[in-house]
C-alpha positions in Angstrom: 111.8 101.3 125.0 112.1 102.6 121.5 115.2 102.0 119.4 115.8 103.8 116.2 118.0 102.3 113.6 120.7 104.7 112.2 120.5 103.0 108.8 118.4 100.3 107.1 117.7 96.8 108.4 116.8 93.4 107.1 113.8 91.6 108.4 114.1 87.9 108.0 111.0 85.7 108.0 109.2 88.4 109.9 111.1 87.6 113.0 114.9 88.3 112.9 116.2 91.8 112.5 119.7 92.4 111.1 120.7 96.1 111.1 122.6 97.2 108.0 126.4 97.2 108.5 129.5 95.9 106.9 128.8 92.4 108.0 125.0 92.5 107.4 125.1 90.7 104.1 127.1 87.8 105.6 124.7 87.6 108.6 121.7 87.5 106.3 123.4 84.8 104.2 124.1 82.7 107.3 120.4 82.9 108.4 118.8 82.4 105.0 121.3 80.3 103.1 121.5 82.8 100.2 123.2 86.1 99.5 121.0 89.2 98.9 121.9 92.8 98.2 120.1 95.8 99.8 118.5 96.6 96.5 117.1 93.0 96.1 115.9 92.9 99.7 114.0 96.2 99.2 112.0 94.5 96.5 110.8 91.8 98.9 108.7 94.1 101.0 104.9 94.1 100.9 105.0 97.8 100.1 107.2 97.4 97.1 105.0 94.7 95.7 101.8 96.7 96.0 103.5 99.8 94.4 104.9 97.6 91.6 101.5 96.2 90.9 99.9 99.7 90.6 102.7 101.4 88.8 102.2 102.2 85.1 105.5 103.9 84.3 107.7 100.9 84.0 110.2 102.7 86.2 110.0 101.9 89.9 112.0 105.0 90.9 109.5 107.3 89.1 106.0 106.0 89.9 102.8 106.7 88.0 100.1 105.1 90.2 96.6 104.0 89.3 94.4 103.4 92.4 91.8 100.7 92.8 89.3 102.8 94.7 88.7 106.2 96.0 86.7 107.8 98.9 85.6 111.3 99.9 83.3 112.9 102.4 80.9 115.8 101.9 83.3 118.5 102.7 85.6 117.6 99.8 83.6 115.6 97.2 81.7 118.7 95.9 84.8 120.5 94.7 86.5 117.4 93.4 83.5 116.4 91.2 82.9 119.9 90.0 86.5 120.3 88.9 86.4 116.9 87.2 83.2 117.8 85.4 84.6 121.0 84.2 87.6 119.0 82.9 85.5 116.5 80.9 84.4 113.8 83.3 82.0 111.3 81.8 81.9 108.6 84.4 83.8 107.4 87.5 86.5 105.0 86.1 86.9 103.3 89.5 84.7 102.7 92.5 84.3 106.1 94.2 82.6 106.3 97.6 80.9 109.5 98.7 80.1 109.5 102.4 78.1 112.2 104.1 79.6 112.2 107.6 81.2 115.6 108.0 78.5 118.1 107.0 75.7 116.0 108.5 74.8 118.5 111.2 73.3 122.0 110.8 76.7 123.6 111.6 76.4 126.5 109.2 72.7 127.0 108.9 70.5 127.2 105.8 70.4 124.3 103.4 74.0 124.1 102.4 74.5 120.6 104.0 71.4 119.2 102.3 72.5 120.7 99.0 75.9 119.0 99.3 74.2 115.7 100.1 71.8 116.0 97.1 74.7 116.9 94.9 76.6 113.8 95.9 73.5 111.6 95.4 72.8 112.9 91.9 76.5 112.6 90.9 76.7 109.0 92.2 73.6 108.2 90.1 75.0 110.0 87.0 78.6 108.9 87.1 78.3 105.5 88.8 79.5 106.2 92.4 78.6 104.7 95.7 76.5 107.1 97.9 76.5 106.7 101.7 73.6 108.7 103.2 74.0 111.0 106.2 74.1 109.3 109.7 74.9 105.9 108.2 78.7 105.6 108.3 81.9 107.6 108.9 84.2 107.6 105.8 87.0 105.5 107.2 84.9 102.9 109.0 83.0 102.4 105.7 86.2 102.1 103.8 87.7 99.6 106.3 84.6 97.4 106.1 83.6 97.8 102.5 86.7 98.9 100.4 89.9 97.6 102.0 91.4 94.5 100.4 94.9 92.9 100.7 97.3 94.3 98.1 94.9 97.1 97.0 95.5 100.8 96.9 92.9 103.5 98.0 93.1 107.2 97.5 91.1 109.4 99.8 90.5 113.2 100.1 91.0 113.0 103.9 94.3 113.0 105.8 93.3 110.0 107.9 93.1 107.6 104.9 95.2 104.7 106.3 94.2 101.0 106.2 97.5 99.3 106.4 96.5 96.9 109.1 94.1 95.4 106.5 96.9 95.0 103.9 95.7 98.0 102.0 98.0 100.8 101.0 95.9 103.9 101.4 96.8 107.5 101.4 95.1 110.9 101.9 95.7 113.6 99.3 94.4 116.9 98.2 91.4 117.1 95.9 93.4 117.7 92.6 94.9 114.2 92.9 91.5 112.6 93.1 90.4 114.7 90.1 93.4 113.3 88.1 92.3 109.7 88.9 88.7 110.5 87.8 90.2 111.7 84.5 92.2 108.5 84.1 95.5 110.3 85.0 98.1 108.9 87.3 99.5 109.8 90.8 103.1 110.7 90.0 105.7 110.4 92.8 109.2 109.2 93.4 109.3 105.8 95.0 109.1 106.4 98.8 111.3 104.7 101.3 109.8 102.0 103.6 109.9 102.4 107.3 109.7 99.2 109.3 108.1 99.2 112.8 108.9 96.0 114.7 107.3 95.5 118.1 108.3 92.9 120.7 106.3 91.7 123.6 102.7 92.8 124.1 101.2 96.3 124.6 99.8 97.0 128.1 96.1 97.0 128.5 94.6 100.2 127.1 97.5 100.9 124.7 96.4 101.1 121.1 97.9 101.8 117.7 97.7 105.6 118.2 99.7 105.4 121.4 102.4 103.4 119.5 102.4 106.0 116.7 102.7 108.9 119.1 105.6 107.2 120.9 107.4 106.8 117.6 106.8 110.4 116.7 108.2 111.5 120.0 111.4 109.5 119.5 111.9 110.7 116.0 111.1 114.3 116.9 113.7 114.1 119.7 116.4 113.0 117.2 115.3 115.7 114.7 115.5 118.4 117.4 119.1 117.3 118.2 120.0 117.3 114.5 118.6 120.8 114.2 120.5 122.0 117.2 123.7 120.6 115.8 123.0 122.3 112.5 122.4 125.7 114.1 125.6 125.3 116.2 127.8 124.4 113.3 126.5 127.2 111.0 127.9 127.0 107.5 130.6 129.5 106.8 128.8 131.2 104.0 126.0 132.2 106.3 128.5 134.2 108.3 129.1 136.5 105.4 125.7 138.1 106.0 124.8 140.3 108.9 121.4 141.7 109.9 122.9 145.1 109.3 123.3 144.2 105.6 119.5 144.5 105.2 118.4 147.7 106.8 115.0 149.2 106.0 116.8 152.5 105.4 118.3 151.0 102.2 114.9 151.4 100.5 112.8 154.5 100.1 109.1 154.5 99.7 109.5 156.3 96.4 111.2 153.2 95.0 107.9 151.3 95.1 105.5 153.9 93.8 103.4 153.1 90.8 104.4 154.8 87.6 101.7 156.9 85.8 
């Protein structure tokens, strides 16, 4: 059974959960022997600590993140490095792994795959990157085994860049964000909220992390669907001021859009 909390929650010693309520502060004080506010408690999460250690702005609400390492595969690293080179790249400022695991087959014909791989190899030699040849490793398995470290941050140009089970805060982003890191710029975001997932008991045989994630997505999606239905039912009054008849095609003539000589 999945239970979603309506608000925040305190996790005490990794065991006890106290859902946020009017009496939550007193319950936490009774269990820990000290009084703590929500703002103070939020700073005691692993996620907050990692973000704080990598933030260069001095403002934990407006983050400017510098990553420890980066990784890309052969579909994305060509465009990233070309853009960075055109913007003045001289060397890779942090370890940058270039794996060749996506374009390793002759999917499009010709020599385009080999060209990409040769480009990655020459760039790794020139700028100081880590080159992983075709058929040697998949990007994320290599990252888990060779890059992930507790308390570190990794930026990857692939949506599956996630190594949280190893204590690493990793995220997938579009190529431009990796270009910025190569040019010693920062990853600028508002401080994200932290979602706690607490499991009790043991998963059944054959149930893995993806099954847990899909179950959570299903529960959250159900709540979102209900919220949307409520929103549609209780339509704001100002939307009722507009009817479909207010925007008829007949209101516009083709002559209104003709180019002037």
